[in-house]
All heavy atoms as an XYZ file, in Angstrom:
763
protein
N       6.470    157.277    262.897
C       6.922    158.315    263.789
C       5.760    159.229    264.123
O       4.908    159.477    263.251
C       8.038    159.118    263.149
N       5.699    159.709    265.323
C       4.652    160.604    265.765
C       5.186    162.029    265.821
O       6.348    162.241    266.219
C       4.083    160.183    267.097
C       3.280    158.913    267.033
C       2.517    158.664    268.294
O       2.418    159.485    269.156
N       1.941    157.502    268.391
N       4.361    162.963    265.457
C       4.714    164.367    265.465
C       4.722    164.919    266.894
O       3.885    164.537    267.687
C       3.713    165.142    264.612
S       3.967    166.879    264.571
N       5.667    165.794    267.172
C       5.719    166.429    268.506
C       4.963    167.720    268.574
O       4.886    168.369    269.634
C       7.175    166.603    268.954
C       7.902    167.616    268.101
O       7.287    168.369    267.330
N       9.208    167.646    268.214
N       4.399    168.189    267.504
C       3.535    169.352    267.443
C       4.273    170.683    267.442
O       3.658    171.756    267.501
N       5.593    170.664    267.354
C       6.351    171.924    267.444
C       5.913    172.966    266.412
O       5.737    174.117    266.785
C       7.855    171.642    267.304
N       5.713    172.595    265.188
C       5.289    173.510    264.148
C       3.890    174.024    264.385
O       3.582    175.200    264.181
C       5.450    172.951    262.756
C       6.889    172.640    262.393
N       7.861    173.614    262.316
C       7.488    171.477    262.127
C       9.003    173.067    261.963
N       8.811    171.767    261.861
N       3.018    173.131    264.846
C       1.638    173.500    265.146
C       1.599    174.529    266.250
O       0.864    175.532    266.172
C       0.841    172.272    265.557
S       0.625    171.041    264.259
N       2.337    174.298    267.315
C       2.353    175.191    268.454
C       2.910    176.556    268.082
O       2.395    177.579    268.530
C       3.118    174.620    269.624
C       2.516    173.388    270.251
C       3.276    172.315    270.612
C       1.124    173.334    270.473
C       2.708    171.152    271.134
C       0.536    172.177    271.002
C       1.333    171.104    271.335
N       3.893    176.606    267.224
C       4.437    177.878    266.750
C       3.396    178.634    265.939
O       3.194    179.858    266.081
C       5.721    177.640    265.897
O       6.672    176.974    266.718
C       6.266    178.928    265.360
N       2.682    177.914    265.069
C       1.611    178.595    264.271
C       0.481    179.092    265.170
O      -0.054    180.178    264.919
C       1.049    177.571    263.248
N       0.128    178.350    266.192
C      -0.863    178.824    267.109
C      -0.413    180.078    267.838
O      -1.088    181.093    267.873
C      -1.218    177.729    268.207
C      -1.927    176.569    267.568
C      -2.053    178.319    269.357
C      -1.995    175.330    268.434
N       0.818    180.052    268.350
C       1.348    181.174    269.118
C       1.479    182.410    268.288
O       1.133    183.530    268.682
C       2.737    180.845    269.649
C       3.382    181.922    270.385
N       3.010    182.309    271.680
C       4.422    182.778    270.034
C       3.755    183.337    272.044
N       4.608    183.637    271.063
N       1.857    182.249    266.982
C       2.062    183.413    266.111
C       0.806    183.746    265.253
O       0.865    184.684    264.526
C       3.249    183.160    265.160
C       4.561    183.078    265.925
O       4.764    183.723    266.928
N       5.461    182.208    265.444
N      -0.214    182.944    265.414
C      -1.453    183.134    264.602
C      -1.122    183.177    263.120
O      -1.544    184.131    262.394
C      -2.214    184.329    265.078
C      -2.880    184.170    266.424
C      -3.771    185.362    266.681
C      -4.319    185.232    268.101
N      -5.090    186.433    268.453
N      -0.393    182.191    262.661
C      -0.019    182.117    261.270
C      -0.654    180.890    260.642
O      -1.268    180.055    261.340
C       1.513    182.040    261.087
O       2.007    180.912    261.831
C       2.188    183.322    261.556
N      -0.554    180.805    259.326
C      -1.103    179.692    258.542
C      -2.580    179.485    258.848
O      -3.350    180.435    258.797
C      -0.284    178.420    258.728
C       1.117    178.525    258.154
C       1.171    178.772    256.660
O       0.251    178.316    255.935
O       2.175    179.326    256.190
N      -3.007    178.297    259.249
C      -4.433    178.042    259.489
C      -4.977    178.766    260.670
O      -6.209    178.797    260.851
C      -4.670    176.553    259.599
N      -4.144    179.362    261.491
C      -4.613    180.063    262.678
C      -4.722    181.574    262.473
O      -5.073    182.307    263.357
C      -3.700    179.770    263.894
C      -3.695    178.293    264.258
C      -2.679    177.486    263.824
C      -4.757    177.733    264.955
C      -2.641    176.132    264.121
C      -4.765    176.380    265.241
C      -3.720    175.576    264.841
N      -4.401    182.021    261.233
C      -4.423    183.501    261.001
C      -5.846    184.047    260.893
O      -6.059    185.230    260.850
C      -3.625    183.840    259.772
C      -4.214    183.307    258.473
O      -5.266    182.632    258.506
O      -3.658    183.621    257.408
N      -6.839    183.199    260.915
C      -8.263    183.601    260.832
C      -8.805    184.097    262.215
O      -9.905    184.594    262.223
C      -9.061    182.453    260.321
C      -9.072    181.234    261.219
C      -9.847    180.090    260.632
O     -10.963    180.150    260.293
N      -9.138    178.927    260.531
N      -8.053    183.896    263.241
C      -8.594    184.234    264.562
C      -8.092    185.620    265.053
O      -6.873    185.821    265.078
C      -8.186    183.149    265.613
C      -8.630    181.792    265.189
C      -7.730    180.800    264.828
C      -9.997    181.452    265.186
C      -8.143    179.540    264.414
C     -10.386    180.184    264.806
C      -9.462    179.242    264.418
O      -9.869    177.989    264.050
N      -8.987    186.457    265.461
C      -8.600    187.740    266.000
C      -8.418    187.668    267.521
O      -7.542    188.310    268.077
C      -9.748    188.790    265.741
C      -9.878    189.119    264.286
O      -8.857    189.101    263.550
O     -11.017    189.380    263.840
N      -9.183    186.851    268.197
C      -9.114    186.703    269.620
C      -7.971    185.756    270.002
O      -7.370    185.107    269.185
C     -10.438    186.204    270.212
C     -10.810    184.790    269.793
C     -11.478    184.625    268.428
O     -11.731    185.634    267.738
O     -11.742    183.484    268.044
N      -7.664    185.790    271.304
C      -6.606    184.848    271.821
C      -7.038    183.433    271.547
O      -8.230    183.097    271.596
C      -6.380    185.078    273.307
C      -5.694    186.382    273.616
O      -5.029    186.940    272.689
O      -5.782    186.849    274.730
N      -6.067    182.551    271.353
C      -6.325    181.148    271.129
C      -5.920    180.368    272.383
O      -4.847    180.513    272.902
C      -5.461    180.643    269.929
C      -5.896    181.371    268.662
C      -5.673    179.115    269.782
C      -4.936    181.068    267.500
N      -6.865    179.625    272.878
C      -6.663    178.732    274.016
C      -6.599    177.300    273.549
O      -7.655    176.754    273.100
C      -7.695    178.929    275.079
C      -7.588    177.963    276.303
C      -6.304    178.174    277.077
C      -8.791    178.144    277.235
N      -5.459    176.670    273.624
C      -5.342    175.255    273.235
C      -5.892    174.409    274.357
O      -5.406    174.475    275.481
C      -3.846    174.921    272.965
C      -3.549    173.514    272.602
C      -4.106    173.186    271.209
C      -2.046    173.267    272.614
N      -6.950    173.608    274.040
C      -7.536    172.807    275.103
C      -7.232    171.328    274.892
O      -7.579    170.487    275.722
C      -9.059    172.989    275.175
C      -9.423    174.410    275.549
C      -9.768    172.574    273.920
N      -6.528    170.973    273.834
C      -6.141    169.560    273.622
C      -5.291    169.407    272.410
O      -5.234    170.272    271.520
N      -4.530    168.294    272.394
C      -3.679    167.944    271.318
C      -3.572    166.420    271.321
O      -3.328    165.826    272.391
C      -2.296    168.545    271.564
C      -1.227    168.123    270.580
C      -1.116    168.816    269.323
C      -0.370    167.065    270.782
C      -0.159    168.393    268.421
C       0.545    166.683    269.857
C       0.676    167.368    268.649
O       1.609    166.962    267.769
N      -3.872    165.802    270.214
C      -3.877    164.335    270.212
C      -3.562    163.843    268.778
O      -3.775    164.588    267.801
C      -5.239    163.819    270.640
N      -3.198    162.610    268.699
C      -3.038    161.914    267.444
C      -4.392    161.269    267.105
O      -5.287    161.244    267.927
C      -1.957    160.850    267.425
O      -2.373    159.807    268.305
C      -0.594    161.437    267.882
N      -4.513    160.740    265.908
C      -5.771    160.072    265.521
C      -5.879    158.692    266.151
O      -6.941    158.068    266.118
C      -5.853    159.990    264.018
S      -4.577    158.944    263.280
N      -4.760    158.194    266.677
C      -4.788    156.896    267.273
C      -4.238    155.815    266.379
O      -4.267    154.639    266.674
N      -3.835    156.211    265.150
C      -3.296    155.278    264.172
C      -4.347    154.767    263.251
O      -5.525    155.071    263.400
N      -3.947    153.989    262.290
C      -4.928    153.492    261.323
C      -5.975    152.612    261.974
O      -5.689    151.903    262.909
C      -4.191    152.650    260.231
S      -3.196    153.679    259.161
N      -7.033    152.815    261.702
C      -7.895    153.529    260.761
C      -8.488    154.805    261.400
O      -9.634    155.146    261.097
C      -8.949    152.604    260.271
S     -10.011    151.946    261.616
N      -7.706    155.529    262.147
C      -8.198    156.716    262.855
C      -9.099    156.336    264.001
O     -10.020    157.055    264.353
N      -8.817    155.220    264.620
C      -9.714    154.570    265.564
C     -10.085    155.473    266.729
O     -11.119    155.286    267.366
C      -9.123    153.247    266.042
C      -7.828    153.400    266.782
C      -7.210    152.026    267.122
N      -5.915    152.178    267.752
C      -4.764    152.152    267.091
N      -4.754    151.932    265.834
N      -3.650    152.286    267.712
N      -9.217    156.426    267.110
C      -9.497    157.219    268.307
C      -9.747    158.691    267.964
O      -9.930    159.481    268.863
C      -8.344    157.116    269.287
C      -8.395    155.847    270.131
O      -9.474    155.246    270.234
O      -7.352    155.491    270.677
N      -9.754    159.073    266.716
C      -9.860    160.451    266.314
C     -11.132    161.107    266.856
O     -11.092    162.188    267.433
C      -9.767    160.613    264.811
N     -12.253    160.478    266.663
C     -13.556    161.059    267.065
C     -13.666    161.067    268.580
O     -14.070    162.050    269.178
C     -14.713    160.345    266.437
C     -16.033    160.905    266.924
C     -14.645    160.450    264.928
N     -13.252    160.013    269.250
C     -13.320    159.943    270.701
C     -12.448    161.069    271.321
O     -12.902    161.775    272.202
C     -12.863    158.563    271.224
C     -12.952    158.459    272.757
C     -12.364    157.104    273.235
N     -10.950    157.009    272.966
C      -9.980    157.489    273.761
N     -10.341    158.212    274.790
N      -8.706    157.338    273.471
N     -11.306    161.248    270.780
C     -10.360    162.255    271.307
C     -10.922    163.662    270.989
O     -10.801    164.570    271.791
C      -8.994    162.087    270.743
C      -8.349    160.843    271.281
C      -7.037    160.477    270.608
N      -6.466    159.260    271.225
C      -5.343    158.701    270.868
N      -4.598    159.268    269.921
N      -4.928    157.617    271.445
N     -11.492    163.844    269.810
C     -12.135    165.144    269.457
C     -13.294    165.450    270.375
O     -13.456    166.584    270.843
C     -12.575    165.156    268.016
N     -14.068    164.423    270.708
C     -15.207    164.646    271.631
C     -14.751    165.067    273.006
O     -15.346    165.937    273.646
C     -16.043    163.387    271.719
C     -17.323    163.567    272.626
C     -18.183    162.359    272.632
C     -19.462    162.574    273.427
N     -19.504    163.518    274.508
N     -13.698    164.464    273.500
C     -13.139    164.860    274.767
C     -12.732    166.356    274.750
O     -12.995    167.104    275.687
C     -11.930    163.983    275.186
C     -12.422    162.551    275.491
C     -11.147    164.591    276.334
C     -11.324    161.559    275.596
N     -12.117    166.789    273.617
C     -11.721    168.212    273.470
C     -12.950    169.126    273.430
O     -13.008    170.163    274.097
C     -10.901    168.365    272.262
C      -9.475    167.783    272.409
S      -8.525    168.112    270.943
C      -7.770    166.499    270.660
N     -13.967    168.710    272.679
C     -15.176    169.504    272.596
C     -15.883    169.578    273.990
O     -16.314    170.647    274.433
C     -16.156    168.921    271.539
C     -17.509    169.615    271.598
C     -15.559    169.081    270.137
N     -15.964    168.493    274.664
C     -16.517    168.443    276.008
C     -15.723    169.334    276.970
O     -16.233    169.890    277.948
C     -16.610    167.032    276.553
C     -17.630    166.196    275.860
O     -18.490    166.734    275.155
O     -17.607    164.961    276.028
N     -14.409    169.531    276.655
C     -13.533    170.358    277.481
C     -13.494    171.799    277.037
O     -12.760    172.613    277.582
N     -14.314    172.160    276.050
C     -14.437    173.572    275.658
C     -13.940    173.925    274.270
O     -14.026    175.077    273.847
N     -13.422    172.967    273.521
C     -12.954    173.265    272.175
C     -14.105    173.763    271.290
O     -15.178    173.140    271.286
C     -12.296    172.046    271.525
N     -13.888    174.866    270.635
C     -14.917    175.425    269.733
C     -14.603    175.106    268.237
O     -15.454    175.280    267.415
C     -14.962    176.940    269.921
C     -15.366    177.314    271.341
C     -15.317    178.804    271.579
O     -15.017    179.581    270.644
O     -15.539    179.252    272.751
N     -13.381    174.689    267.998
C     -12.927    174.334    266.641
C     -11.930    173.216    266.774
O     -11.142    173.155    267.744
C     -12.229    175.541    265.967
C     -11.705    175.177    264.603
C     -13.167    176.732    265.864
N     -11.973    172.274    265.833
C     -10.954    171.235    265.770
C     -10.102    171.422    264.506
O     -10.672    171.530    263.432
C     -11.620    169.827    265.733
C     -12.446    169.554    266.945
C     -10.520    168.735    265.511
C     -11.712    169.351    268.237
N      -8.801    171.584    264.688
C      -7.869    171.658    263.580
C      -7.258    170.285    263.331
O      -6.842    169.605    264.292
C      -6.735    172.652    263.867
C      -7.089    174.069    263.640
N      -6.677    174.758    262.573
C      -7.856    174.915    264.377
C      -7.142    175.986    262.638
N      -7.895    176.099    263.722
N      -7.184    169.854    262.108
C      -6.549    168.603    261.749
C      -5.245    168.902    261.026
O      -5.218    169.758    260.111
C      -7.463    167.758    260.877
C      -8.786    167.386    261.510
C      -9.664    166.601    260.505
C      -8.597    166.535    262.802
N      -4.222    168.243    261.412
C      -2.866    168.605    260.893
C      -2.541    168.010    259.522
O      -3.355    167.239    258.977
C      -1.806    168.097    261.868
O      -1.753    166.715    261.881
N      -1.452    168.394    258.974
C      -1.007    167.996    257.623
C      -0.860    166.522    257.471
O      -1.037    165.980    256.351
N      -0.505    165.784    258.523
C      -0.350    164.330    258.375
C      -1.651    163.652    258.047
O      -1.689    162.618    257.446
C       0.250    163.747    259.663
S      -0.730    163.962    261.163
N      -2.763    164.277    258.392
C      -4.073    163.784    258.030
C      -4.625    164.427    256.745
O      -5.197    163.748    255.928
C      -5.061    163.999    259.178
C      -6.431    163.399    258.981
C      -6.388    161.879    259.148
C      -7.401    163.980    259.942
N      -4.415    165.731    256.582
C      -5.024    166.485    255.506
C      -4.200    166.564    254.246
O      -4.757    166.795    253.167
C      -5.344    167.901    255.987
S      -6.360    167.924    257.448
N      -2.921    166.451    254.334
C      -2.060    166.709    253.159
C      -2.050    165.542    252.197
O      -1.780    164.406    252.565
N      -2.363    165.849    250.974
C      -2.278    164.855    249.913
C      -3.140    163.604    250.231
O      -4.247    163.721    250.706
N      -2.588    162.470    249.941
C      -3.293    161.210    250.124
C      -2.612    160.405    251.205
O      -2.537    159.201    251.115
C      -3.373    160.408    248.805
C      -4.176    161.114    247.807
O      -5.297    161.606    248.108
N      -3.680    161.209    246.590
N      -2.106    161.062    252.242
C      -1.420    160.357    253.310
C      -2.328    159.472    254.124
O      -1.909    158.421    254.585
C      -0.732    161.363    254.221
C       0.339    162.237    253.577
C       0.846    163.269    254.562
C       1.472    161.375    253.078
N      -3.559    159.853    254.325
C      -4.478    159.043    255.140
C      -5.689    158.600    254.352
O      -6.515    159.450    253.921
C      -4.945    159.876    256.347
S      -6.174    158.982    257.369
N      -5.835    157.332    254.157
C      -6.986    156.845    253.349
C      -8.311    156.956    254.118
O      -9.381    156.819    253.558
C      -6.636    155.366    253.085
C      -5.670    154.968    254.173
C      -4.929    156.244    254.528
N      -8.262    157.265    255.414
C      -9.445    157.372    256.231
C      -9.855    158.828    256.535
O     -10.807    159.073    257.270
C      -9.233    156.604    257.555
C      -8.769    155.202    257.351
C      -7.418    154.890    257.504
C      -9.640    154.237    256.950
C      -6.988    153.610    257.306
C      -9.203    152.934    256.727
C      -7.881    152.624    256.930
N      -9.175    159.755    255.888
C      -9.347    161.188    256.111
C     -10.809    161.651    255.998
O     -11.323    162.235    256.932
C      -8.472    161.989    255.142
C      -8.782    163.458    255.143
C      -7.828    164.153    254.151
C      -8.204    163.972    252.732
N      -7.435    164.807    251.803
N     -11.458    161.305    254.931
C     -12.835    161.771    254.688
C     -13.796    161.262    255.774
O     -14.641    162.008    256.264
C     -13.329    161.365    253.336
C     -12.573    162.101    252.195
O     -12.007    163.181    252.491
O     -12.550    161.587    251.104
N     -13.643    159.997    256.145
C     -14.505    159.443    257.192
C     -14.244    160.093    258.531
O     -15.151    160.459    259.276
C     -14.319    157.938    257.311
C     -15.389    157.342    258.187
C     -14.936    156.072    258.841
N     -13.719    156.426    259.576
C     -13.014    155.631    260.299
N     -13.354    154.440    260.481
N     -11.947    156.039    260.948
N     -13.006    160.354    258.865
C     -12.653    160.995    260.137
C     -13.219    162.387    260.198
O     -13.841    162.761    261.231
C     -11.111    160.981    260.344
C     -10.578    159.551    260.552
C     -10.727    161.900    261.493
C      -9.060    159.462    260.503
N     -13.091    163.143    259.144
C     -13.608    164.546    259.072
C     -15.098    164.501    259.260
O     -15.663    165.250    260.068
C     -13.196    165.202    257.760
C     -11.683    165.439    257.763
C     -13.950    166.531    257.601
C     -11.154    165.824    256.387
N     -15.780    163.673    258.519
C     -17.258    163.535    258.602
C     -17.692    163.185    260.005
O     -18.617    163.759    260.555
C     -17.733    162.516    257.628
C     -19.257    162.329    257.602
C     -19.666    161.273    256.563
C     -21.008    160.772    256.877
N     -21.205    159.387    256.581
N     -17.005    162.226    260.630
C     -17.348    161.805    262.005
C     -17.152    162.914    263.013
O     -17.918    163.096    263.928
C     -16.617    160.559    262.375
C     -17.092    159.315    261.603
O     -18.138    159.395    260.909
O     -16.430    158.287    261.685
N     -16.064    163.703    262.842
C     -15.814    164.778    263.804
C     -16.834    165.877    263.619
O     -17.345    166.478    264.556
C     -14.359    165.329    263.688
C     -13.392    164.273    264.200
C     -14.217    166.609    264.500
C     -11.927    164.624    263.973
N     -17.200    166.147    262.350
C     -18.212    167.191    262.063
C     -19.562    166.846    262.680
O     -20.354    167.725    263.044
C     -18.405    167.386    260.561
C     -17.202    168.122    259.940
C     -17.256    168.176    258.449
O     -17.988    167.338    257.831
O     -16.624    169.079    257.862
N     -19.798    165.552    262.916
C     -21.059    165.122    263.555
C     -21.145    165.640    264.982
O     -22.240    165.788    265.532
C     -21.066    163.583    263.541
C     -22.347    162.978    264.146
C     -23.515    163.013    263.461
C     -22.332    162.500    265.474
C     -24.706    162.483    264.013
C     -23.485    161.969    266.010
C     -24.647    161.934    265.287
O     -25.798    161.442    265.841
N     -20.009    166.022    265.562
C     -20.010    166.589    266.907
C     -20.477    168.068    266.904
O     -20.507    168.681    267.952
C     -18.547    166.525    267.476
C     -17.983    165.144    267.678
C     -16.482    165.254    268.099
C     -18.767    164.352    268.668
N     -20.799    168.568    265.749
C     -21.351    169.961    265.594
C     -20.301    170.986    265.969
O     -20.588    171.982    266.602
C     -22.632    170.196    266.389
C     -23.752    169.205    266.068
C     -24.270    169.474    264.675
C     -25.476    168.571    264.406
N     -25.455    167.975    263.134
N     -19.050    170.732    265.541
C     -17.991    171.719    265.758
C     -17.252    171.856    264.429
O     -17.112    170.890    263.706
C     -17.004    171.199    266.905
C     -16.354    169.909    266.550
C     -15.994    172.263    267.230
N     -16.867    173.113    264.093
C     -16.168    173.274    262.834
C     -14.849    172.490    262.799
O     -14.175    172.407    263.843
C     -15.876    174.779    262.770
C     -16.866    175.405    263.699
C     -17.115    174.361    264.779
N     -14.499    171.973    261.668
C     -13.235    171.237    261.472
C     -12.480    172.065    260.447
O     -12.902    172.289    259.325
C     -13.493    169.826    260.949
C     -12.158    169.143    260.635
C     -14.310    169.021    261.946
N     -11.266    172.483    260.852
C     -10.364    173.262    259.961
C      -9.257    172.258    259.540
O      -8.610    171.613    260.369
C      -9.774    174.449    260.688
C      -8.756    175.188    259.760
C     -10.894    175.426    261.086
N      -9.055    172.235    258.270
C      -8.033    171.344    257.729
C      -6.703    172.068    257.613
O      -6.492    172.826    256.674
C      -8.474    170.805    256.329
C      -9.856    170.168    256.322
C     -10.148    169.607    254.917
C      -9.938    169.120    257.354
N      -5.892    171.894    258.592
C      -4.584    172.486    258.612
C      -4.211    173.062    259.942
O      -5.047    173.430    260.772
N      -2.891    173.191    260.127
C      -2.325    173.819    261.312
C      -1.242    174.758    260.857
O      -1.498    175.912    260.559
C      -1.835    172.791    262.337
O      -0.901    171.917    261.678
C      -2.962    171.986    262.967
N       0.002    174.224    260.716
C       1.074    175.036    260.208
C       1.124    175.023    258.676
O       2.061    175.588    258.107
C       2.410    174.602    260.777
C       2.849    173.255    260.501
N       2.274    172.132    261.099
C       3.807    172.782    259.700
C       2.877    171.045    260.638
N       3.814    171.424    259.815
N       0.181    174.382    258.021
C      -0.086    174.493    256.588
C      -1.536    174.701    256.448
O      -2.354    174.151    257.217
C       0.299    173.207    255.871
C       1.757    172.923    255.853
N       2.648    173.694    255.170
C       2.476    171.979    256.442
C       3.891    173.198    255.352
N       3.787    172.163    256.126
N      -1.997    175.485    255.416
C      -3.398    175.668    255.158
C      -3.844    174.689    254.116
O      -3.144    174.449    253.132
C      -3.651    177.098    254.650
C      -3.658    178.112    255.690
C      -4.096    179.436    255.077
C      -4.125    180.538    256.105
N      -4.551    181.817    255.537
N      -5.016    174.107    254.286
C      -5.658    173.273    253.346
C      -7.056    173.823    253.157
O      -7.445    174.731    253.813
C      -5.681    171.800    253.821
C      -4.324    171.236    254.020
C      -3.724    171.234    255.254
C      -3.595    170.660    252.985
C      -2.477    170.738    255.514
C      -2.337    170.103    253.197
C      -1.769    170.145    254.440
N      -7.819    173.172    252.287
C      -9.230    173.564    252.188
C      -9.907    173.505    253.503
O      -9.528    172.670    254.356
C      -9.943    172.686    251.171
C      -9.973    171.243    251.618
C     -10.354    170.232    250.591
O      -9.492    169.919    249.752
O     -11.517    169.831    250.602
N     -10.885    174.315    253.750
C     -11.514    174.319    255.053
C     -12.900    173.671    254.965
O     -13.679    173.956    254.096
C     -11.655    175.746    255.551
C     -12.329    175.792    256.939
C     -12.194    177.169    257.592
O     -11.246    177.894    257.276
N     -13.095    177.508    258.464
N     -13.211    172.861    255.935
C     -14.483    172.248    256.043
C     -15.350    173.119    256.999
O     -14.862    173.602    258.016
C     -14.339    170.860    256.668
O     -15.605    170.322    257.041
N     -16.562    173.400    256.616
C     -17.448    174.228    257.423
C     -18.700    173.495    257.913
O     -19.533    174.110    258.506
C     -17.835    175.501    256.645
C     -18.560    175.125    255.343
C     -16.630    176.381    256.358
C     -19.188    176.261    254.583
N     -18.796    172.226    257.609
C     -20.023    171.508    257.925
C     -20.402    171.542    259.408
O     -21.568    171.589    259.756
C     -19.921    170.076    257.460
N     -19.423    171.514    260.298
C     -19.748    171.481    261.697
C     -20.138    172.791    262.314
O     -20.435    172.889    263.486
N     -20.131    173.867    261.529
C     -20.326    175.183    262.100
C     -21.809    175.563    262.225
O     -22.116    176.627    262.727
C     -19.593    176.229    261.256
O     -20.057    176.222    259.944
N     -22.720    174.789    261.778
C     -24.129    175.137    261.797
C     -24.703    174.948    263.200
O     -24.230    174.271    264.008
C     -24.907    174.267    260.789
Protein backbone atom coordinates (compact mmCIF):
# COMPACT_ATOMS: atom_id res chain seq x y z
CA UNK A 1 0.00 0.00 0.00
CA UNK A 2 1.19 3.50 -0.76
CA UNK A 3 0.84 6.41 1.63
CA UNK A 4 -1.37 9.33 0.64
CA UNK A 5 0.72 11.82 2.66
CA UNK A 6 -2.17 13.11 4.78
CA UNK A 7 -0.21 13.04 8.05
CA UNK A 8 2.88 14.54 6.39
CA UNK A 9 0.88 17.42 4.90
CA UNK A 10 -0.74 18.13 8.27
CA UNK A 11 2.68 18.24 9.96
CA UNK A 12 3.97 20.61 7.26
CA UNK A 13 0.95 22.89 7.57
CA UNK A 14 1.11 22.98 11.38
CA UNK A 15 4.94 22.97 11.58
CA UNK A 16 4.89 20.05 13.98
CA UNK A 17 7.09 17.00 14.49
CA UNK A 18 10.03 17.06 12.03
CA UNK A 19 8.88 20.41 10.62
CA UNK A 20 8.94 22.28 13.95
CA UNK A 21 12.53 23.36 13.25
CA UNK A 22 11.47 25.88 10.59
CA UNK A 23 10.66 29.49 11.46
CA UNK A 24 9.94 30.60 7.91
CA UNK A 25 7.05 29.51 5.71
CA UNK A 26 7.39 26.05 4.19
CA UNK A 27 6.91 25.66 0.46
CA UNK A 28 6.36 22.05 -0.59
CA UNK A 29 8.02 21.60 -3.99
CA UNK A 30 7.56 17.86 -4.34
CA UNK A 31 6.22 14.65 -2.89
CA UNK A 32 7.19 11.19 -4.08
CA UNK A 33 7.64 7.59 -3.08
CA UNK A 34 11.01 5.90 -3.30
CA UNK A 35 9.82 3.89 -6.28
CA UNK A 36 9.66 0.59 -4.42
CA UNK A 37 12.38 -1.88 -3.55
CA UNK A 38 15.35 -1.26 -3.77
CA UNK A 39 14.59 2.47 -3.67
CA UNK A 40 15.25 2.55 -7.39
CA UNK A 41 13.82 6.02 -7.98
CA UNK A 42 14.51 7.77 -4.66
CA UNK A 43 17.61 9.67 -5.77
CA UNK A 44 16.26 10.55 -9.21
CA UNK A 45 13.08 11.91 -7.66
CA UNK A 46 15.03 13.81 -4.98
CA UNK A 47 17.22 15.36 -7.69
CA UNK A 48 14.13 16.57 -9.56
CA UNK A 49 12.95 18.23 -6.33
CA UNK A 50 16.36 19.82 -5.68
CA UNK A 51 16.50 21.07 -9.27
CA UNK A 52 13.02 22.52 -8.65
CA UNK A 53 14.16 24.46 -5.59
CA UNK A 54 14.02 22.03 -2.67
CA UNK A 55 16.46 23.09 0.04
CA UNK A 56 15.83 20.09 2.31
CA UNK A 57 14.62 16.55 1.67
CA UNK A 58 12.47 14.92 4.36
CA UNK A 59 12.19 11.13 4.36
CA UNK A 60 9.06 9.66 5.90
CA UNK A 61 8.56 7.00 8.52
CA UNK A 62 8.03 4.22 6.01
CA UNK A 63 11.69 4.62 5.11
CA UNK A 64 13.18 5.81 8.41
CA UNK A 65 11.20 3.97 11.05
CA UNK A 66 12.76 0.88 12.52
CA UNK A 67 13.99 -1.69 10.04
CA UNK A 68 11.22 -1.31 7.50
CA UNK A 69 13.56 -0.56 4.58
CA UNK A 70 16.75 -2.58 4.15
CA UNK A 71 17.99 0.00 1.60
CA UNK A 72 17.53 3.03 3.90
CA UNK A 73 21.21 3.77 4.54
CA UNK A 74 22.14 3.62 0.87
CA UNK A 75 19.21 5.83 -0.15
CA UNK A 76 20.11 8.44 2.48
CA UNK A 77 23.77 8.43 1.46
CA UNK A 78 22.88 8.78 -2.22
CA UNK A 79 20.50 11.69 -1.59
CA UNK A 80 23.09 13.44 0.59
CA UNK A 81 25.41 13.29 -2.43
CA UNK A 82 23.10 15.91 -3.97
CA UNK A 83 24.47 18.35 -1.33
CA UNK A 84 21.10 18.91 0.31
CA UNK A 85 20.27 18.19 3.96
CA UNK A 86 18.26 15.04 4.55
CA UNK A 87 15.89 15.08 7.52
CA UNK A 88 14.71 11.72 8.77
CA UNK A 89 11.05 12.15 9.51
CA UNK A 90 7.88 14.00 8.65
CA UNK A 91 4.97 13.44 11.03
CA UNK A 92 7.37 11.50 13.28
CA UNK A 93 10.82 12.65 14.31
CA UNK A 94 13.81 10.40 13.87
CA UNK A 95 17.53 11.08 14.13
CA UNK A 96 18.58 13.81 11.75
CA UNK A 97 21.20 13.44 9.06
CA UNK A 98 23.26 16.58 8.46
CA UNK A 99 25.77 15.36 5.90
CA UNK A 100 24.21 17.16 2.95
CA UNK A 101 24.23 20.55 4.64
CA UNK A 102 27.87 21.43 3.96
